[in-house]
C-alpha positions as CSV (number, residue, x, y, z in Angstrom):
1,M,156.1,236.2,223.7
2,K,156.3,232.9,225.4
3,T,154.4,229.6,224.3
4,K,152.7,227.3,226.2
5,K,154.8,225.0,226.0
6,E,158.1,227.3,226.8
7,M,155.7,229.0,229.5
8,S,155.5,225.2,231.0
9,E,159.2,224.5,230.9
10,Y,160.0,228.1,231.9
11,L,158.0,227.8,235.3
12,K,159.0,223.7,236.3
13,E,162.7,225.5,236.4
14,Q,160.7,227.8,238.9
15,M,160.1,225.9,240.8
16,D,162.4,226.0,242.9
17,N,162.4,228.7,243.8
18,D,160.5,231.2,246.7
19,Y,156.8,230.3,245.4
20,K,155.9,234.4,246.1
21,M,159.0,234.7,243.5
22,I,157.1,232.8,240.7
23,L,154.0,235.0,241.2
24,N,156.5,238.2,240.5
25,K,157.7,235.7,237.9
26,I,154.3,235.4,235.8
27,G,153.3,239.1,236.7
28,D,156.1,240.5,235.1
29,E,155.6,238.5,232.0
30,K,154.7,241.4,229.7
31,N,154.9,240.2,226.8
32,M,152.5,237.7,227.4
33,N,148.9,237.6,225.3
34,E,146.0,238.2,227.8
35,N,143.8,237.0,225.2
36,K,145.5,233.4,225.6
37,L,142.7,230.2,225.5
38,L,145.2,228.5,228.3
39,K,146.5,230.5,231.9
40,I,149.2,228.9,234.1
41,V,148.8,229.7,237.5
42,A,151.9,228.4,239.6
43,T,150.9,226.6,243.2
44,L,152.5,225.7,246.0
45,V,152.2,221.8,246.6
46,I,153.3,220.7,250.5
47,T,153.8,217.8,251.6
48,I,153.6,216.7,255.5
49,V,155.2,213.6,256.7
50,G,154.2,212.5,260.2
51,T,152.8,209.5,262.4
52,M,149.3,210.4,260.8
53,G,150.6,209.7,257.0
54,I,151.2,212.3,253.8
55,V,148.7,214.9,253.9
56,L,148.4,216.9,251.0
57,A,147.9,220.8,251.1
58,G,147.6,223.7,249.4
59,T,146.7,224.5,245.4
60,Q,149.0,223.0,243.1
61,I,149.3,224.4,239.5
62,Y,146.1,224.0,237.2
63,N,145.0,225.3,233.9
64,T,142.3,226.8,233.0
65,Y,140.5,226.5,229.5
66,I,138.8,229.6,229.3
67,K,136.3,229.7,226.7
68,K,133.3,232.4,226.0
69,D,130.8,232.2,228.4
70,D,128.2,231.7,225.6
71,D,130.3,229.1,223.5
72,I,130.3,226.3,226.3
73,N,126.5,223.8,226.6
74,L,127.1,221.0,228.2
75,R,123.8,219.3,228.1
76,G,124.8,217.4,224.8
77,L,126.4,215.1,228.0
78,F,122.8,214.3,228.5
79,R,121.6,213.2,225.4
80,N,121.2,209.7,224.8
81,E,122.0,207.3,222.1
82,N,118.5,208.2,220.1
83,G,120.0,212.0,220.1
84,W,117.1,213.0,223.3
85,Y,118.2,214.3,225.8
86,S,117.4,212.7,229.2
87,D,117.5,213.2,233.2
88,E,119.6,209.7,233.2
89,I,122.9,210.3,233.2
90,T,123.7,209.0,230.4
91,A,127.1,209.7,229.5
92,G,128.6,208.9,233.1
93,M,128.7,212.0,235.2
94,S,129.0,211.8,238.9
95,Y,126.5,214.1,241.2
96,D,127.8,215.8,244.1
97,K,124.5,215.7,246.3
98,E,126.1,218.9,248.9
99,S,126.1,221.0,245.6
100,N,123.6,220.0,243.2
101,M,126.8,219.8,241.1
102,Y,127.0,217.0,238.1
103,Y,131.1,216.4,237.1
104,K,133.0,214.5,234.9
105,I,136.5,213.5,234.7
106,I,137.9,212.7,231.1
107,A,141.6,211.5,232.2
108,D,142.2,209.5,228.1
109,E,141.7,210.1,224.6
110,E,139.1,208.0,224.5
111,K,136.9,208.8,227.3
112,Y,137.4,212.7,225.6
113,K,136.3,211.3,221.6
114,E,133.3,210.1,223.3
115,C,132.9,213.4,225.2
116,K,133.6,215.3,221.9
117,E,131.1,214.0,219.4
118,K,128.5,215.0,222.3
119,V,130.0,218.8,222.9
120,N,132.1,219.8,220.0
121,E,133.1,223.4,221.8
122,L,135.8,221.1,223.8
123,P,139.4,222.0,223.4
124,E,141.7,220.1,221.4
125,S,143.3,217.0,222.7
126,S,146.6,218.7,222.0
127,E,145.6,221.8,224.1
128,I,144.8,219.3,227.4
129,D,147.9,216.7,226.9
130,F,146.3,214.0,228.9
131,N,149.6,212.8,230.3
132,K,149.5,215.7,232.5
133,N,146.8,216.5,232.6
134,F,142.9,215.1,232.7
135,L,139.6,217.7,231.6
136,L,137.3,218.3,234.3
137,L,133.4,219.5,233.6
138,I,131.0,220.8,235.6
139,T,127.3,221.6,235.4
140,H,124.4,221.9,237.2
141,G,121.5,218.9,238.4
142,E,118.5,220.4,238.9
143,V,117.8,224.2,237.3
144,S,114.8,225.0,240.2
145,L,117.0,224.5,242.7
146,I,119.6,227.3,241.7
147,N,120.2,229.8,243.3
148,S,120.4,233.1,241.1
149,W,124.1,233.7,242.7
150,E,124.6,230.0,241.1
151,N,124.1,230.8,237.2
152,D,127.3,231.8,236.0
153,L,130.3,230.7,238.6
154,T,134.1,230.9,237.9
155,V,136.1,228.1,239.5
156,V,138.5,230.1,242.1
157,E,140.9,227.6,243.1
158,I,141.5,223.4,242.9
159,T,143.2,221.2,245.4
160,A,143.1,218.2,247.1
161,D,143.6,215.9,250.1
162,E,144.2,211.9,250.2
163,N,141.1,211.3,248.8
164,N,139.7,214.2,247.2
165,T,139.7,216.9,244.6
166,I,138.0,219.8,246.1
167,V,137.3,222.6,243.3
168,K,136.3,225.8,245.0
169,L,133.3,227.8,243.0
170,A,132.4,231.0,243.2
171,P,130.3,234.3,241.0
172,K,132.4,235.7,238.3
173,E,133.4,239.2,239.7
174,N,130.8,240.7,236.2
175,P,127.8,237.4,235.7
176,D,126.1,236.7,233.4
177,F,122.0,236.3,234.5
178,N,121.3,235.6,231.5
179,K,122.3,232.1,232.4
180,L,120.2,229.4,233.2
181,R,123.3,227.3,234.4
182,T,126.8,227.4,235.5
183,E,128.7,225.4,232.4
184,I,132.4,224.9,233.2
185,C,135.0,222.8,231.2
186,V,139.5,222.9,232.9
187,V,141.9,221.4,232.5
188,V,144.2,220.4,235.7
189,D,146.8,218.5,236.6
190,K,147.3,214.8,237.5
191,T,148.6,215.3,240.2
192,L,145.3,216.5,241.9
193,L,143.4,213.9,240.5
194,R,141.6,211.8,243.1
195,E,138.5,209.1,242.8
196,T,135.7,211.9,243.7
197,I,135.4,215.5,243.5
198,K,134.3,217.4,246.1
199,I,132.3,221.1,244.8
200,E,131.9,223.9,247.1
201,K,130.3,226.6,246.3
202,D,131.2,230.1,247.7
203,S,129.2,233.4,248.1
204,S,131.6,234.6,250.5
205,S,132.6,237.6,248.0
206,L,128.8,238.3,247.8
207,R,128.6,239.9,251.6
208,I,128.5,243.6,252.9
209,E,132.0,244.0,254.2
210,G,132.7,246.5,257.3
211,I,130.3,244.8,259.1
212,T,130.7,241.7,261.4
213,P,130.0,239.1,259.6
214,I,126.3,237.5,259.0
215,E,127.6,234.1,260.0
216,D,128.8,235.2,263.4
217,I,126.0,236.8,264.8
218,T,124.1,235.0,267.6
219,E,120.9,234.7,269.4
220,E,122.1,237.3,272.0
221,Y,122.0,239.4,269.6
222,T,119.6,242.1,271.3
223,K,117.1,245.3,269.6
224,E,119.5,247.6,271.2
225,Q,122.6,246.0,270.0
226,A,121.4,246.5,266.2
227,I,119.7,249.3,267.2
228,N,123.4,250.9,268.2
229,D,125.2,249.1,265.1
230,G,122.5,251.7,262.5
231,C,119.9,248.8,261.8
232,M,117.0,248.7,260.6
233,V,115.4,246.9,263.3
234,L,111.8,245.4,263.1
235,E,109.7,243.9,265.8
236,A,107.1,241.5,265.7
237,I,103.4,243.0,266.0
238,K,101.2,241.3,269.2
239,Q,97.7,241.0,269.6
240,G,97.2,239.4,273.1
241,D,98.7,236.3,272.5
242,I,98.6,235.9,268.6
243,Y,101.5,237.0,266.8
244,L,100.4,238.6,263.6
245,N,102.4,238.1,260.5
246,E,103.4,242.3,260.0
247,S,106.1,243.6,262.1
248,T,107.0,247.2,263.0
249,I,110.1,249.5,262.6
250,I,110.9,250.3,266.6
251,S,114.5,252.1,264.7
252,E,114.4,255.4,263.5
253,N,115.7,254.9,260.1
254,K,111.9,254.1,259.1
255,Y,113.0,255.4,255.4
256,A,116.4,253.4,255.5
257,L,115.1,250.2,253.3
258,D,113.8,253.4,250.4
259,E,116.5,255.4,250.4
260,L,118.2,252.0,249.9
261,I,115.6,251.1,246.5
262,E,116.6,254.9,245.7
263,K,120.1,254.9,245.4
264,G,120.0,251.8,243.3
265,K,117.9,253.0,241.0
266,K,120.1,256.8,240.4
267,G,123.0,253.3,240.4
268,I,124.2,254.5,244.1
269,D,126.0,251.8,245.5
270,S,125.0,251.1,249.2
271,S,123.9,248.6,252.1
272,L,121.5,248.1,255.0
273,R,121.3,245.3,257.2
274,I,117.7,244.4,258.7
275,C,117.1,242.7,261.6
276,D,113.4,241.0,262.5
277,Y,113.0,240.4,266.2
278,A,110.1,238.2,265.0
279,A,107.9,235.8,266.7
280,Y,108.8,233.0,269.3
281,G,111.5,234.1,269.4
282,V,113.1,234.3,266.2
283,L,115.7,236.0,264.4
284,Q,116.0,237.4,261.3
285,I,118.8,238.8,259.5
286,I,119.0,240.5,255.9
287,D,121.6,241.8,254.7
288,I,121.3,244.1,251.3
289,Q,123.4,245.4,249.4
290,Y,122.8,247.4,245.9
291,R,126.1,247.0,243.8
292,S,126.2,248.8,240.2
293,N,128.5,247.0,238.0
294,I,126.4,244.8,238.3
295,D,123.4,246.5,238.5
296,R,121.5,244.3,240.5
297,F,120.7,243.8,244.6
298,I,122.1,240.9,247.0
299,I,120.6,239.8,249.8
300,N,121.9,237.7,252.4
301,R,119.6,236.0,254.9
302,R,120.0,233.8,257.9
303,T,117.4,233.1,260.5
304,I,118.4,232.5,264.4
305,G,116.2,230.0,266.6
306,G,112.9,228.6,265.2
307,K,112.8,224.6,264.9
308,R,112.8,224.5,261.3
309,S,115.3,227.1,260.7
310,D,118.7,225.9,260.3
311,P,121.0,228.3,262.2
312,N,124.6,227.4,259.9
313,R,122.1,228.6,256.4
314,V,122.9,231.5,254.2
315,G,120.3,232.6,252.0
316,T,121.9,234.7,249.3
317,Y,119.7,235.7,246.0
318,I,120.2,238.3,243.3
319,Y,117.4,240.6,242.5
320,K,116.9,243.1,239.9
321,Y,114.4,244.7,242.0
322,I,113.3,245.6,245.4
323,I,109.6,246.7,245.2
324,K,107.4,248.4,247.9
325,E,103.6,247.8,247.9
326,H,100.6,249.0,249.9
327,W,99.3,246.7,251.1
328,K,96.6,247.6,253.1
329,D,95.9,250.8,255.8
330,N,99.3,251.4,256.8
331,L,100.7,247.9,255.9
332,Y,103.3,247.6,253.3
333,W,105.4,245.0,251.7
334,Y,108.4,244.7,250.4
335,Y,109.5,242.2,247.6
336,L,112.2,240.6,245.0
337,N,111.7,240.9,241.7
338,D,113.7,240.4,238.4
339,V,110.6,242.4,236.3
340,E,109.1,245.3,237.0
341,G,105.3,245.4,237.6
342,E,105.3,241.8,238.3
343,V,103.7,239.3,241.1
344,N,105.8,239.0,243.8
345,T,109.0,236.2,243.0
346,H,110.3,235.9,247.0
347,S,108.6,238.0,249.3
348,L,111.3,240.3,251.8
349,I,109.4,242.3,254.8
350,L,105.6,243.0,255.4
351,V,105.9,246.0,257.9
352,T,103.8,248.5,258.9
353,M,105.1,252.1,258.9
């Protein structure tokens, strides 16, 4: 079995070889301990020199410090000198507004010791080696702004350009939905260290496969096309010049959503795209899928048209239940909830049937 030091030396000796060969070498090390706290991932640095200067591209070597999900608790970083939790970032964490994530760079022993007093679960300094690496801590900002798919993210890629260390986060394959926030501790090679950390959250793994990506649908997408593509198609109900809040189902698959709900109860993977041609030329695309491995419904929602909507935004939500409730007459309300039988959490559609 190779030690961490032996494995590092082994990789250095191989760095002049083809990149794929390095990955194959690692894959062939059958004696590697799968439960090691440190896993080393070999990646490639491409340096392009030209008239525009030097550009760093590609991912470089980074080491991920892996602990049990419930072992890393970074809330201690938010304690002030009196021991009280504070909204002020007293530990000097930086805020990335775009991702609503806080981060802290620890690049030397002095800063490490300060943080270790507040977060004892951090790896030992001997496991980090500050001569070559730095420690990066990432956690959420305001919890009320967190969508459920963001509660248990993991690092999938770390790259760097001239000015930023770029950290890409994505949902775990089997996330812990009892967690309130993502809390990450990662050891990164210092060649990737920049003044600013840019955090990107990627929910693409939660999309429905095998159909036109929800991001690629345009406002020219007609009802006839949607029906031919097998979508459940809705149309806003209009009385005179006034649009009502509900829609009617104009495609033949009127009970497609009911069928998806039933499959979810039986633990059968399934998916459905709903195209709601709403009032005043607004098109709402709702992709729903049930995944048995997490026993949850994943909803991706995008609105095209309308003055207040951002056509580039895809809202992603994960819920335990889709609930159908009889509203009145032939009107039914579908909504999302994590607790069966409780009041609506997130409205899905209101339709006549």
